[in-house]
PDB file with one MODEL, atoms N, CA, C and O in Angstrom:
MODEL        1
ATOM      1  N   UNK A   1     -93.692-152.166-207.040  1.00  0.00           N
ATOM      2  CA  UNK A   1     -94.816-151.327-206.696  1.00  0.00           C
ATOM      3  C   UNK A   1     -94.360-150.017-206.068  1.00  0.00           C
ATOM      4  O   UNK A   1     -94.968-148.970-206.291  1.00  0.00           O
ATOM      5  N   UNK A   2     -93.291-150.078-205.286  1.00  0.00           N
ATOM      6  CA  UNK A   2     -92.798-148.861-204.644  1.00  0.00           C
ATOM      7  C   UNK A   2     -92.280-147.880-205.680  1.00  0.00           C
ATOM      8  O   UNK A   2     -92.396-146.668-205.501  1.00  0.00           O
ATOM      9  N   UNK A   3     -91.711-148.392-206.759  1.00  0.00           N
ATOM     10  CA  UNK A   3     -91.199-147.533-207.818  1.00  0.00           C
ATOM     11  C   UNK A   3     -92.337-146.758-208.484  1.00  0.00           C
ATOM     12  O   UNK A   3     -92.192-145.575-208.791  1.00  0.00           O
ATOM     13  N   UNK A   4     -93.459-147.423-208.704  1.00  0.00           N
ATOM     14  CA  UNK A   4     -94.606-146.759-209.321  1.00  0.00           C
ATOM     15  C   UNK A   4     -95.165-145.689-208.382  1.00  0.00           C
ATOM     16  O   UNK A   4     -95.507-144.590-208.818  1.00  0.00           O
ATOM     17  N   UNK A   5     -95.256-146.019-207.093  1.00  0.00           N
ATOM     18  CA  UNK A   5     -95.735-145.042-206.122  1.00  0.00           C
ATOM     19  C   UNK A   5     -94.797-143.839-206.048  1.00  0.00           C
ATOM     20  O   UNK A   5     -95.244-142.698-205.942  1.00  0.00           O
ATOM     21  N   UNK A   6     -93.505-144.105-206.104  1.00  0.00           N
ATOM     22  CA  UNK A   6     -92.525-143.015-206.063  1.00  0.00           C
ATOM     23  C   UNK A   6     -92.657-142.126-207.300  1.00  0.00           C
ATOM     24  O   UNK A   6     -92.602-140.901-207.190  1.00  0.00           O
ATOM     25  N   UNK A   7     -92.831-142.736-208.475  1.00  0.00           N
ATOM     26  CA  UNK A   7     -93.008-141.965-209.702  1.00  0.00           C
ATOM     27  C   UNK A   7     -94.288-141.147-209.663  1.00  0.00           C
ATOM     28  O   UNK A   7     -94.315-140.007-210.127  1.00  0.00           O
ATOM     29  N   UNK A   8     -95.342-141.720-209.114  1.00  0.00           N
ATOM     30  CA  UNK A   8     -96.604-141.012-208.990  1.00  0.00           C
ATOM     31  C   UNK A   8     -96.474-139.818-208.046  1.00  0.00           C
ATOM     32  O   UNK A   8     -97.022-138.749-208.314  1.00  0.00           O
ATOM     33  N   UNK A   9     -95.758-139.999-206.956  1.00  0.00           N
ATOM     34  CA  UNK A   9     -95.533-138.902-206.005  1.00  0.00           C
ATOM     35  C   UNK A   9     -94.745-137.777-206.661  1.00  0.00           C
ATOM     36  O   UNK A   9     -95.059-136.601-206.475  1.00  0.00           O
ATOM     37  N   UNK A  10     -93.724-138.137-207.427  1.00  0.00           N
ATOM     38  CA  UNK A  10     -92.929-137.116-208.120  1.00  0.00           C
ATOM     39  C   UNK A  10     -93.780-136.371-209.143  1.00  0.00           C
ATOM     40  O   UNK A  10     -93.681-135.150-209.262  1.00  0.00           O
ATOM     41  N   UNK A  11     -94.617-137.100-209.880  1.00  0.00           N
ATOM     42  CA  UNK A  11     -95.482-136.475-210.882  1.00  0.00           C
ATOM     43  C   UNK A  11     -96.473-135.516-210.234  1.00  0.00           C
ATOM     44  O   UNK A  11     -96.719-134.429-210.758  1.00  0.00           O
ATOM     45  N   UNK A  12     -97.044-135.912-209.096  1.00  0.00           N
ATOM     46  CA  UNK A  12     -97.979-135.030-208.392  1.00  0.00           C
ATOM     47  C   UNK A  12     -97.282-133.776-207.900  1.00  0.00           C
ATOM     48  O   UNK A  12     -97.839-132.680-207.966  1.00  0.00           O
ATOM     49  N   UNK A  13     -96.046-133.941-207.402  1.00  0.00           N
ATOM     50  CA  UNK A  13     -95.294-132.782-206.918  1.00  0.00           C
ATOM     51  C   UNK A  13     -94.966-131.830-208.065  1.00  0.00           C
ATOM     52  O   UNK A  13     -95.052-130.612-207.911  1.00  0.00           O
ATOM     53  N   UNK A  14     -94.589-132.387-209.215  1.00  0.00           N
ATOM     54  CA  UNK A  14     -94.290-131.554-210.383  1.00  0.00           C
ATOM     55  C   UNK A  14     -95.529-130.779-210.825  1.00  0.00           C
ATOM     56  O   UNK A  14     -95.442-129.591-211.137  1.00  0.00           O
ATOM     57  N   UNK A  15     -96.673-131.445-210.852  1.00  0.00           N
ATOM     58  CA  UNK A  15     -97.914-130.788-211.249  1.00  0.00           C
ATOM     59  C   UNK A  15     -98.301-129.705-210.258  1.00  0.00           C
ATOM     60  O   UNK A  15     -98.717-128.618-210.659  1.00  0.00           O
ATOM     61  N   UNK A  16     -98.168-129.988-208.972  1.00  0.00           N
ATOM     62  CA  UNK A  16     -98.498-128.992-207.949  1.00  0.00           C
ATOM     63  C   UNK A  16     -97.588-127.774-208.064  1.00  0.00           C
ATOM     64  O   UNK A  16     -98.047-126.637-207.955  1.00  0.00           O
ATOM     65  N   UNK A  17     -96.284-128.018-208.285  1.00  0.00           N
ATOM     66  CA  UNK A  17     -95.351-126.908-208.450  1.00  0.00           C
ATOM     67  C   UNK A  17     -95.715-126.062-209.672  1.00  0.00           C
ATOM     68  O   UNK A  17     -95.608-124.837-209.636  1.00  0.00           O
ATOM     69  N   UNK A  18     -96.142-126.716-210.746  1.00  0.00           N
ATOM     70  CA  UNK A  18     -96.558-125.991-211.938  1.00  0.00           C
ATOM     71  C   UNK A  18     -97.789-125.143-211.698  1.00  0.00           C
ATOM     72  O   UNK A  18     -97.871-124.012-212.176  1.00  0.00           O
ATOM     73  N   UNK A  19     -98.750-125.684-210.959  1.00  0.00           N
ATOM     74  CA  UNK A  19     -99.971-124.933-210.661  1.00  0.00           C
ATOM     75  C   UNK A  19     -99.652-123.716-209.795  1.00  0.00           C
ATOM     76  O   UNK A  19    -100.171-122.627-210.041  1.00  0.00           O
ATOM     77  N   UNK A  20     -98.819-123.893-208.805  1.00  0.00           N
ATOM     78  CA  UNK A  20     -98.479-122.781-207.916  1.00  0.00           C
ATOM     79  C   UNK A  20     -97.715-121.697-208.675  1.00  0.00           C
ATOM     80  O   UNK A  20     -98.018-120.512-208.540  1.00  0.00           O
ATOM     81  N   UNK A  21     -96.728-122.100-209.470  1.00  0.00           N
ATOM     82  CA  UNK A  21     -95.958-121.124-210.241  1.00  0.00           C
ATOM     83  C   UNK A  21     -96.848-120.418-211.263  1.00  0.00           C
ATOM     84  O   UNK A  21     -96.716-119.211-211.466  1.00  0.00           O
ATOM     85  N   UNK A  22     -97.748-121.154-211.907  1.00  0.00           N
ATOM     86  CA  UNK A  22     -98.661-120.551-212.871  1.00  0.00           C
ATOM     87  C   UNK A  22     -99.617-119.565-212.230  1.00  0.00           C
ATOM     88  O   UNK A  22     -99.904-118.512-212.800  1.00  0.00           O
ATOM     89  N   UNK A  23    -100.112-119.900-211.047  1.00  0.00           N
ATOM     90  CA  UNK A  23    -101.027-118.994-210.351  1.00  0.00           C
ATOM     91  C   UNK A  23    -100.314-117.706-209.952  1.00  0.00           C
ATOM     92  O   UNK A  23    -100.874-116.617-210.075  1.00  0.00           O
ATOM     93  N   UNK A  24     -99.081-117.835-209.476  1.00  0.00           N
ATOM     94  CA  UNK A  24     -98.323-116.628-209.121  1.00  0.00           C
ATOM     95  C   UNK A  24     -98.091-115.753-210.346  1.00  0.00           C
ATOM     96  O   UNK A  24     -98.228-114.532-210.278  1.00  0.00           O
ATOM     97  N   UNK A  25     -97.742-116.373-211.456  1.00  0.00           N
ATOM     98  CA  UNK A  25     -97.515-115.614-212.684  1.00  0.00           C
ATOM     99  C   UNK A  25     -98.797-114.961-213.178  1.00  0.00           C
ATOM    100  O   UNK A  25     -98.770-113.839-213.684  1.00  0.00           O
ATOM    101  N   UNK A  26     -99.912-115.655-213.035  1.00  0.00           N
ATOM    102  CA  UNK A  26    -101.196-115.095-213.475  1.00  0.00           C
ATOM    103  C   UNK A  26    -101.577-113.873-212.650  1.00  0.00           C
ATOM    104  O   UNK A  26    -102.112-112.902-213.184  1.00  0.00           O
ATOM    105  N   UNK A  27    -101.304-113.919-211.358  1.00  0.00           N
ATOM    106  CA  UNK A  27    -101.609-112.758-210.503  1.00  0.00           C
ATOM    107  C   UNK A  27    -100.765-111.557-210.908  1.00  0.00           C
ATOM    108  O   UNK A  27    -101.273-110.443-211.034  1.00  0.00           O
ATOM    109  N   UNK A  28     -99.482-111.792-211.109  1.00  0.00           N
ATOM    110  CA  UNK A  28     -98.590-110.700-211.501  1.00  0.00           C
ATOM    111  C   UNK A  28     -98.991-110.156-212.875  1.00  0.00           C
ATOM    112  O   UNK A  28     -99.017-108.942-213.079  1.00  0.00           O
ATOM    113  N   UNK A  29     -99.300-111.046-213.809  1.00  0.00           N
ATOM    114  CA  UNK A  29     -99.685-110.617-215.148  1.00  0.00           C
ATOM    115  C   UNK A  29    -101.015-109.863-215.140  1.00  0.00           C
ATOM    116  O   UNK A  29    -101.205-108.927-215.917  1.00  0.00           O
ATOM    117  N   UNK A  30    -101.926-110.267-214.269  1.00  0.00           N
ATOM    118  CA  UNK A  30    -103.204-109.568-214.173  1.00  0.00           C
ATOM    119  C   UNK A  30    -103.001-108.129-213.736  1.00  0.00           C
ATOM    120  O   UNK A  30    -103.571-107.207-214.321  1.00  0.00           O
ATOM    121  N   UNK A  31    -102.198-107.943-212.720  1.00  0.00           N
ATOM    122  CA  UNK A  31    -101.926-106.576-212.244  1.00  0.00           C
ATOM    123  C   UNK A  31    -101.178-105.786-213.309  1.00  0.00           C
ATOM    124  O   UNK A  31    -101.487-104.623-213.567  1.00  0.00           O
ATOM    125  N   UNK A  32    -100.184-106.434-213.928  1.00  0.00           N
ATOM    126  CA  UNK A  32     -99.387-105.743-214.939  1.00  0.00           C
ATOM    127  C   UNK A  32    -100.214-105.371-216.170  1.00  0.00           C
ATOM    128  O   UNK A  32     -99.920-104.369-216.822  1.00  0.00           O
ATOM    129  N   UNK A  33    -101.228-106.149-216.497  1.00  0.00           N
ATOM    130  CA  UNK A  33    -102.072-105.831-217.645  1.00  0.00           C
ATOM    131  C   UNK A  33    -103.230-104.916-217.274  1.00  0.00           C
ATOM    132  O   UNK A  33    -103.666-104.103-218.090  1.00  0.00           O
ATOM    133  N   UNK A  34    -103.725-105.041-216.058  1.00  0.00           N
ATOM    134  CA  UNK A  34    -104.901-104.264-215.661  1.00  0.00           C
ATOM    135  C   UNK A  34    -104.592-102.775-215.532  1.00  0.00           C
ATOM    136  O   UNK A  34    -105.394-101.932-215.934  1.00  0.00           O
ATOM    137  N   UNK A  35    -103.445-102.463-214.979  1.00  0.00           N
ATOM    138  CA  UNK A  35    -103.134-101.052-214.738  1.00  0.00           C
ATOM    139  C   UNK A  35    -103.089-100.251-216.043  1.00  0.00           C
ATOM    140  O   UNK A  35    -103.803 -99.254-216.151  1.00  0.00           O
ATOM    141  N   UNK A  36    -102.283-100.641-217.037  1.00  0.00           N
ATOM    142  CA  UNK A  36    -102.286 -99.839-218.266  1.00  0.00           C
ATOM    143  C   UNK A  36    -103.591 -99.928-219.062  1.00  0.00           C
ATOM    144  O   UNK A  36    -103.987 -98.962-219.715  1.00  0.00           O
ATOM    145  N   UNK A  37    -104.256-101.083-219.010  1.00  0.00           N
ATOM    146  CA  UNK A  37    -105.512-101.219-219.750  1.00  0.00           C
ATOM    147  C   UNK A  37    -106.573-100.284-219.183  1.00  0.00           C
ATOM    148  O   UNK A  37    -107.231 -99.552-219.923  1.00  0.00           O
ATOM    149  N   UNK A  38    -106.730-100.316-217.871  1.00  0.00           N
ATOM    150  CA  UNK A  38    -107.743 -99.458-217.255  1.00  0.00           C
ATOM    151  C   UNK A  38    -107.372 -97.986-217.352  1.00  0.00           C
ATOM    152  O   UNK A  38    -108.237 -97.132-217.548  1.00  0.00           O
ATOM    153  N   UNK A  39    -106.086 -97.693-217.214  1.00  0.00           N
ATOM    154  CA  UNK A  39    -105.652 -96.294-217.309  1.00  0.00           C
ATOM    155  C   UNK A  39    -105.865 -95.762-218.724  1.00  0.00           C
ATOM    156  O   UNK A  39    -106.342 -94.641-218.899  1.00  0.00           O
ATOM    157  N   UNK A  40    -105.516 -96.552-219.725  1.00  0.00           N
ATOM    158  CA  UNK A  40    -105.692 -96.070-221.101  1.00  0.00           C
ATOM    159  C   UNK A  40    -107.167 -95.951-221.458  1.00  0.00           C
ATOM    160  O   UNK A  40    -107.546 -95.070-222.231  1.00  0.00           O
ATOM    161  N   UNK A  41    -107.997 -96.818-220.911  1.00  0.00           N
ATOM    162  CA  UNK A  41    -109.433 -96.736-221.185  1.00  0.00           C
ATOM    163  C   UNK A  41    -110.057 -95.490-220.564  1.00  0.00           C
ATOM    164  O   UNK A  41    -111.116 -95.037-221.000  1.00  0.00           O
ATOM    165  N   UNK A  42    -109.408 -94.944-219.558  1.00  0.00           N
ATOM    166  CA  UNK A  42    -109.926 -93.730-218.928  1.00  0.00           C
ATOM    167  C   UNK A  42    -109.327 -92.459-219.543  1.00  0.00           C
ATOM    168  O   UNK A  42    -109.985 -91.418-219.573  1.00  0.00           O
ATOM    169  N   UNK A  43    -108.091 -92.536-220.029  1.00  0.00           N
ATOM    170  CA  UNK A  43    -107.381 -91.322-220.449  1.00  0.00           C
ATOM    171  C   UNK A  43    -107.334 -91.097-221.956  1.00  0.00           C
ATOM    172  O   UNK A  43    -107.414 -89.954-222.406  1.00  0.00           O
ATOM    173  N   UNK A  44    -107.207 -92.150-222.734  1.00  0.00           N
ATOM    174  CA  UNK A  44    -107.056 -91.996-224.177  1.00  0.00           C
ATOM    175  C   UNK A  44    -108.422 -91.963-224.863  1.00  0.00           C
ATOM    176  O   UNK A  44    -109.259 -92.832-224.621  1.00  0.00           O
ATOM    177  N   UNK A  45    -108.646 -90.974-225.707  1.00  0.00           N
ATOM    178  CA  UNK A  45    -109.957 -90.885-226.365  1.00  0.00           C
ATOM    179  C   UNK A  45    -110.293 -92.112-227.227  1.00  0.00           C
ATOM    180  O   UNK A  45    -111.435 -92.570-227.234  1.00  0.00           O
ATOM    181  N   UNK A  46    -109.287 -92.646-227.958  1.00  0.00           N
ATOM    182  CA  UNK A  46    -109.545 -93.813-228.780  1.00  0.00           C
ATOM    183  C   UNK A  46    -109.968 -95.002-227.928  1.00  0.00           C
ATOM    184  O   UNK A  46    -110.946 -95.684-228.232  1.00  0.00           O
ATOM    185  N   UNK A  47    -109.216 -95.241-226.855  1.00  0.00           N
ATOM    186  CA  UNK A  47    -109.514 -96.373-225.988  1.00  0.00           C
ATOM    187  C   UNK A  47    -110.857 -96.188-225.286  1.00  0.00           C
ATOM    188  O   UNK A  47    -111.598 -97.152-225.093  1.00  0.00           O
ATOM    189  N   UNK A  48    -111.162 -94.976-224.912  1.00  0.00           N
ATOM    190  CA  UNK A  48    -112.442 -94.706-224.251  1.00  0.00           C
ATOM    191  C   UNK A  48    -113.596 -95.030-225.197  1.00  0.00           C
ATOM    192  O   UNK A  48    -114.647 -95.511-224.773  1.00  0.00           O
ATOM    193  N   UNK A  49    -113.382 -94.756-226.490  1.00  0.00           N
ATOM    194  CA  UNK A  49    -114.436 -94.996-227.472  1.00  0.00           C
ATOM    195  C   UNK A  49    -114.603 -96.473-227.800  1.00  0.00           C
ATOM    196  O   UNK A  49    -115.727 -96.968-227.887  1.00  0.00           O
ATOM    197  N   UNK A  50    -113.480 -97.185-227.983  1.00  0.00           N
ATOM    198  CA  UNK A  50    -113.554 -98.536-228.519  1.00  0.00           C
ATOM    199  C   UNK A  50    -113.381 -99.665-227.502  1.00  0.00           C
ATOM    200  O   UNK A  50    -113.721-100.807-227.811  1.00  0.00           O
ATOM    201  N   UNK A  51    -112.875 -99.395-226.322  1.00  0.00           N
ATOM    202  CA  UNK A  51    -112.669-100.462-225.340  1.00  0.00           C
ATOM    203  C   UNK A  51    -113.746-100.389-224.250  1.00  0.00           C
ATOM    204  O   UNK A  51    -113.589 -99.684-223.253  1.00  0.00           O
ATOM    205  N   UNK A  52    -114.823-101.119-224.456  1.00  0.00           N
ATOM    206  CA  UNK A  52    -115.851-101.168-223.421  1.00  0.00           C
ATOM    207  C   UNK A  52    -115.383-102.086-222.296  1.00  0.00           C
ATOM    208  O   UNK A  52    -114.273-102.617-222.352  1.00  0.00           O
ATOM    209  N   UNK A  53    -116.205-102.274-221.294  1.00  0.00           N
ATOM    210  CA  UNK A  53    -115.814-103.075-220.130  1.00  0.00           C
ATOM    211  C   UNK A  53    -115.523-104.528-220.513  1.00  0.00           C
ATOM    212  O   UNK A  53    -114.631-105.156-219.943  1.00  0.00           O
ATOM    213  N   UNK A  54    -116.271-105.052-221.470  1.00  0.00           N
ATOM    214  CA  UNK A  54    -116.040-106.425-221.904  1.00  0.00           C
ATOM    215  C   UNK A  54    -114.678-106.570-222.571  1.00  0.00           C
ATOM    216  O   UNK A  54    -113.966-107.542-222.321  1.00  0.00           O
ATOM    217  N   UNK A  55    -114.319-105.631-223.401  1.00  0.00           N
ATOM    218  CA  UNK A  55    -113.014-105.671-224.074  1.00  0.00           C
ATOM    219  C   UNK A  55    -111.872-105.554-223.066  1.00  0.00           C
ATOM    220  O   UNK A  55    -110.859-106.243-223.189  1.00  0.00           O
ATOM    221  N   UNK A  56    -112.033-104.701-222.091  1.00  0.00           N
ATOM    222  CA  UNK A  56    -111.002-104.554-221.060  1.00  0.00           C
ATOM    223  C   UNK A  56    -110.832-105.856-220.283  1.00  0.00           C
ATOM    224  O   UNK A  56    -109.709-106.299-220.037  1.00  0.00           O
ATOM    225  N   UNK A  57    -111.942-106.459-219.902  1.00  0.00           N
ATOM    226  CA  UNK A  57    -111.881-107.724-219.164  1.00  0.00           C
ATOM    227  C   UNK A  57    -111.259-108.818-220.020  1.00  0.00           C
ATOM    228  O   UNK A  57    -110.509-109.649-219.508  1.00  0.00           O
ATOM    229  N   UNK A  58    -111.556-108.831-221.302  1.00  0.00           N
ATOM    230  CA  UNK A  58    -110.995-109.840-222.206  1.00  0.00           C
ATOM    231  C   UNK A  58    -109.481-109.676-222.330  1.00  0.00           C
ATOM    232  O   UNK A  58    -108.749-110.665-222.324  1.00  0.00           O
ATOM    233  N   UNK A  59    -109.013-108.449-222.441  1.00  0.00           N
ATOM    234  CA  UNK A  59    -107.576-108.200-222.533  1.00  0.00           C
ATOM    235  C   UNK A  59    -106.876-108.685-221.272  1.00  0.00           C
ATOM    236  O   UNK A  59    -105.870-109.391-221.347  1.00  0.00           O
ATOM    237  N   UNK A  60    -107.401-108.313-220.134  1.00  0.00           N
ATOM    238  CA  UNK A  60    -106.765-108.663-218.860  1.00  0.00           C
ATOM    239  C   UNK A  60    -106.800-110.167-218.623  1.00  0.00           C
ATOM    240  O   UNK A  60    -105.796-110.751-218.215  1.00  0.00           O
ATOM    241  N   UNK A  61    -107.937-110.798-218.872  1.00  0.00           N
ATOM    242  CA  UNK A  61    -108.033-112.239-218.620  1.00  0.00           C
ATOM    243  C   UNK A  61    -107.217-113.052-219.615  1.00  0.00           C
ATOM    244  O   UNK A  61    -106.714-114.120-219.268  1.00  0.00           O
ATOM    245  N   UNK A  62    -107.078-112.571-220.836  1.00  0.00           N
ATOM    246  CA  UNK A  62    -106.242-113.271-221.816  1.00  0.00           C
ATOM    247  C   UNK A  62    -104.788-113.269-221.389  1.00  0.00           C
ATOM    248  O   UNK A  62    -104.099-114.282-221.504  1.00  0.00           O
ATOM    249  N   UNK A  63    -104.328-112.148-220.903  1.00  0.00           N
ATOM    250  CA  UNK A  63    -102.945-112.055-220.428  1.00  0.00           C
ATOM    251  C   UNK A  63    -102.734-112.981-219.232  1.00  0.00           C
ATOM    252  O   UNK A  63    -101.723-113.681-219.156  1.00  0.00           O
ATOM    253  N   UNK A  64    -103.677-112.985-218.310  1.00  0.00           N
ATOM    254  CA  UNK A  64    -103.556-113.840-217.127  1.00  0.00           C
ATOM    255  C   UNK A  64    -103.570-115.319-217.506  1.00  0.00           C
ATOM    256  O   UNK A  64    -102.773-116.099-216.985  1.00  0.00           O
ATOM    257  N   UNK A  65    -104.454-115.703-218.393  1.00  0.00           N
ATOM    258  CA  UNK A  65    -104.521-117.098-218.824  1.00  0.00           C
ATOM    259  C   UNK A  65    -103.271-117.540-219.555  1.00  0.00           C
ATOM    260  O   UNK A  65    -102.774-118.644-219.334  1.00  0.00           O
ATOM    261  N   UNK A  66    -102.766-116.690-220.417  1.00  0.00           N
ATOM    262  CA  UNK A  66    -101.540-117.025-221.145  1.00  0.00           C
ATOM    263  C   UNK A  66    -100.366-117.173-220.190  1.00  0.00           C
ATOM    264  O   UNK A  66     -99.579-118.112-220.308  1.00  0.00           O
ATOM    265  N   UNK A  67    -100.248-116.252-219.249  1.00  0.00           N
ATOM    266  CA  UNK A  67     -99.151-116.331-218.280  1.00  0.00           C
ATOM    267  C   UNK A  67     -99.241-117.603-217.456  1.00  0.00           C
ATOM    268  O   UNK A  67     -98.227-118.255-217.206  1.00  0.00           O
ATOM    269  N   UNK A  68    -100.442-117.958-217.032  1.00  0.00           N
ATOM    270  CA  UNK A  68    -100.616-119.175-216.241  1.00  0.00           C
ATOM    271  C   UNK A  68    -100.124-120.399-217.006  1.00  0.00           C
ATOM    272  O   UNK A  68     -99.309-121.168-216.496  1.00  0.00           O
ATOM    273  N   UNK A  69    -100.614-120.578-218.218  1.00  0.00           N
ATOM    274  CA  UNK A  69    -100.285-121.787-218.959  1.00  0.00           C
ATOM    275  C   UNK A  69     -98.825-121.831-219.385  1.00  0.00           C
ATOM    276  O   UNK A  69     -98.218-122.902-219.382  1.00  0.00           O
ATOM    277  N   UNK A  70     -98.256-120.703-219.748  1.00  0.00           N
ATOM    278  CA  UNK A  70     -96.847-120.687-220.152  1.00  0.00           C
ATOM    279  C   UNK A  70     -95.951-121.040-218.979  1.00  0.00           C
ATOM    280  O   UNK A  70     -95.067-121.888-219.103  1.00  0.00           O
ATOM    281  N   UNK A  71     -96.175-120.392-217.839  1.00  0.00           N
ATOM    282  CA  UNK A  71     -95.317-120.637-216.673  1.00  0.00           C
ATOM    283  C   UNK A  71     -95.543-122.032-216.106  1.00  0.00           C
ATOM    284  O   UNK A  71     -94.581-122.700-215.726  1.00  0.00           O
ATOM    285  N   UNK A  72     -96.783-122.482-216.041  1.00  0.00           N
ATOM    286  CA  UNK A  72     -97.051-123.832-215.529  1.00  0.00           C
ATOM    287  C   UNK A  72     -96.386-124.878-216.418  1.00  0.00           C
ATOM    288  O   UNK A  72     -95.792-125.830-215.912  1.00  0.00           O
ATOM    289  N   UNK A  73     -96.480-124.713-217.725  1.00  0.00           N
ATOM    290  CA  UNK A  73     -95.864-125.664-218.653  1.00  0.00           C
ATOM    291  C   UNK A  73     -94.349-125.667-218.501  1.00  0.00           C
ATOM    292  O   UNK A  73     -93.735-126.732-218.437  1.00  0.00           O
ATOM    293  N   UNK A  74     -93.746-124.495-218.442  1.00  0.00           N
ATOM    294  CA  UNK A  74     -92.290-124.427-218.285  1.00  0.00           C
ATOM    295  C   UNK A  74     -91.843-125.031-216.953  1.00  0.00           C
ATOM    296  O   UNK A  74     -90.796-125.676-216.890  1.00  0.00           O
ATOM    297  N   UNK A  75     -92.611-124.832-215.907  1.00  0.00           N
ATOM    298  CA  UNK A  75     -92.252-125.371-214.599  1.00  0.00           C
ATOM    299  C   UNK A  75     -92.328-126.893-214.599  1.00  0.00           C
ATOM    300  O   UNK A  75     -91.429-127.560-214.088  1.00  0.00           O
ATOM    301  N   UNK A  76     -93.387-127.439-215.163  1.00  0.00           N
ATOM    302  CA  UNK A  76     -93.527-128.896-215.215  1.00  0.00           C
ATOM    303  C   UNK A  76     -92.424-129.501-216.074  1.00  0.00           C
ATOM    304  O   UNK A  76     -91.850-130.527-215.709  1.00  0.00           O
ATOM    305  N   UNK A  77     -92.125-128.882-217.206  1.00  0.00           N
ATOM    306  CA  UNK A  77     -91.051-129.398-218.056  1.00  0.00           C
ATOM    307  C   UNK A  77     -89.692-129.330-217.364  1.00  0.00           C
ATOM    308  O   UNK A  77     -88.881-130.247-217.491  1.00  0.00           O
ATOM    309  N   UNK A  78     -89.444-128.248-216.635  1.00  0.00           N
ATOM    310  CA  UNK A  78     -88.185-128.123-215.910  1.00  0.00           C
ATOM    311  C   UNK A  78     -88.085-129.184-214.816  1.00  0.00           C
ATOM    312  O   UNK A  78     -87.019-129.767-214.617  1.00  0.00           O
ATOM    313  N   UNK A  79     -89.167-129.435-214.117  1.00  0.00           N
ATOM    314  CA  UNK A  79     -89.163-130.479-213.085  1.00  0.00           C
ATOM    315  C   UNK A  79     -88.917-131.850-213.699  1.00  0.00           C
ATOM    316  O   UNK A  79     -88.153-132.647-213.155  1.00  0.00           O
ATOM    317  N   UNK A  80     -89.559-132.125-214.824  1.00  0.00           N
ATOM    318  CA  UNK A  80     -89.355-133.406-215.491  1.00  0.00           C
ATOM    319  C   UNK A  80     -87.913-133.546-215.970  1.00  0.00           C
ATOM    320  O   UNK A  80     -87.318-134.620-215.875  1.00  0.00           O
ATOM    321  N   UNK A  81     -87.360-132.456-216.484  1.00  0.00           N
ATOM    322  CA  UNK A  81     -85.968-132.492-216.939  1.00  0.00           C
ATOM    323  C   UNK A  81     -85.028-132.753-215.767  1.00  0.00           C
ATOM    324  O   UNK A  81     -84.102-133.557-215.876  1.00  0.00           O
ATOM    325  N   UNK A  82     -85.265-132.076-214.653  1.00  0.00           N
ATOM    326  CA  UNK A  82     -84.420-132.286-213.474  1.00  0.00           C
ATOM    327  C   UNK A  82     -84.522-133.721-212.962  1.00  0.00           C
ATOM    328  O   UNK A  82     -83.519-134.331-212.592  1.00  0.00           O
ATOM    329  N   UNK A  83     -85.732-134.246-212.947  1.00  0.00           N
ATOM    330  CA  UNK A  83     -85.914-135.623-212.473  1.00  0.00           C
ATOM    331  C   UNK A  83     -85.259-136.627-213.406  1.00  0.00           C
ATOM    332  O   UNK A  83     -84.716-137.631-212.947  1.00  0.00           O
ATOM    333  N   UNK A  84     -85.299-136.374-214.702  1.00  0.00           N
ATOM    334  CA  UNK A  84     -84.670-137.313-215.626  1.00  0.00           C
ATOM    335  C   UNK A  84     -83.146-137.248-215.501  1.00  0.00           C
ATOM    336  O   UNK A  84     -82.474-138.269-215.644  1.00  0.00           O
ATOM    337  N   UNK A  85     -82.591-136.054-215.233  1.00  0.00           N
ATOM    338  CA  UNK A  85     -81.143-135.943-215.030  1.00  0.00           C
ATOM    339  C   UNK A  85     -80.719-136.640-213.742  1.00  0.00           C
ATOM    340  O   UNK A  85     -79.661-137.268-213.692  1.00  0.00           O
ATOM    341  N   UNK A  86     -81.541-136.530-212.705  1.00  0.00           N
ATOM    342  CA  UNK A  86     -81.231-137.226-211.450  1.00  0.00           C
ATOM    343  C   UNK A  86     -81.226-138.730-211.676  1.00  0.00           C
ATOM    344  O   UNK A  86     -80.372-139.441-211.146  1.00  0.00           O
ATOM    345  N   UNK A  87     -82.179-139.212-212.463  1.00  0.00           N
ATOM    346  CA  UNK A  87     -82.258-140.639-212.757  1.00  0.00           C
ATOM    347  C   UNK A  87     -81.034-141.086-213.559  1.00  0.00           C
ATOM    348  O   UNK A  87     -80.495-142.166-213.321  1.00  0.00           O
ATOM    349  N   UNK A  88     -80.597-140.257-214.509  1.00  0.00           N
ATOM    350  CA  UNK A  88     -79.415-140.606-215.310  1.00  0.00           C
ATOM    351  C   UNK A  88     -78.159-140.579-214.467  1.00  0.00           C
ATOM    352  O   UNK A  88     -77.278-141.418-214.651  1.00  0.00           O
ATOM    353  N   UNK A  89     -78.054-139.621-213.535  1.00  0.00           N
ATOM    354  CA  UNK A  89     -76.891-139.560-212.651  1.00  0.00           C
ATOM    355  C   UNK A  89     -76.815-140.787-211.760  1.00  0.00           C
ATOM    356  O   UNK A  89     -75.728-141.315-211.524  1.00  0.00           O
ATOM    357  N   UNK A  90     -77.958-141.248-211.263  1.00  0.00           N
ATOM    358  CA  UNK A  90     -77.977-142.451-210.416  1.00  0.00           C
ATOM    359  C   UNK A  90     -77.554-143.676-211.221  1.00  0.00           C
ATOM    360  O   UNK A  90     -76.852-144.546-210.706  1.00  0.00           O
ATOM    361  N   UNK A  91     -77.979-143.747-212.485  1.00  0.00           N
ATOM    362  CA  UNK A  91     -77.634-144.893-213.322  1.00  0.00           C
ATOM    363  C   UNK A  91     -76.139-144.898-213.639  1.00  0.00           C
ATOM    364  O   UNK A  91     -75.527-145.963-213.709  1.00  0.00           O
ATOM    365  N   UNK A  92     -75.551-143.725-213.831  1.00  0.00           N
ATOM    366  CA  UNK A  92     -74.120-143.651-214.110  1.00  0.00           C
ATOM    367  C   UNK A  92     -73.286-144.003-212.872  1.00  0.00           C
ATOM    368  O   UNK A  92     -72.199-144.570-212.987  1.00  0.00           O
ATOM    369  N   UNK A  93     -73.804-143.662-211.693  1.00  0.00           N
ATOM    370  CA  UNK A  93     -73.071-143.924-210.455  1.00  0.00           C
ATOM    371  C   UNK A  93     -72.985-145.421-210.167  1.00  0.00           C
ATOM    372  O   UNK A  93     -72.049-145.871-209.506  1.00  0.00           O
ATOM    373  N   UNK A  94     -73.945-146.189-210.652  1.00  0.00           N
ATOM    374  CA  UNK A  94     -73.967-147.629-210.368  1.00  0.00           C
ATOM    375  C   UNK A  94     -73.038-148.368-211.252  1.00  0.00           C
ATOM    376  O   UNK A  94     -72.930-149.590-211.149  1.00  0.00           O
TER     377      UNK A  94
ENDMDL
END
């Protein structure tokens, strides 16, 4: 039973780390996408004509969502890989 509880604790920690890393990446990506999107919508005639507020919000939120899921997935996979290597190292030591 302790082994299952330990595995559950590790899984929760991996998920939490993924959420935190994804949120940080989403914030950075939002700023990185918002600045050029909003600037081009104000300065470029083409963008001013075709990018209304909804389109600008869609561009920015798409970038933020993609960054969140990519970074969260990579973080969880990296944590799982590290945990599996630790488990293999312990098995070899015995």
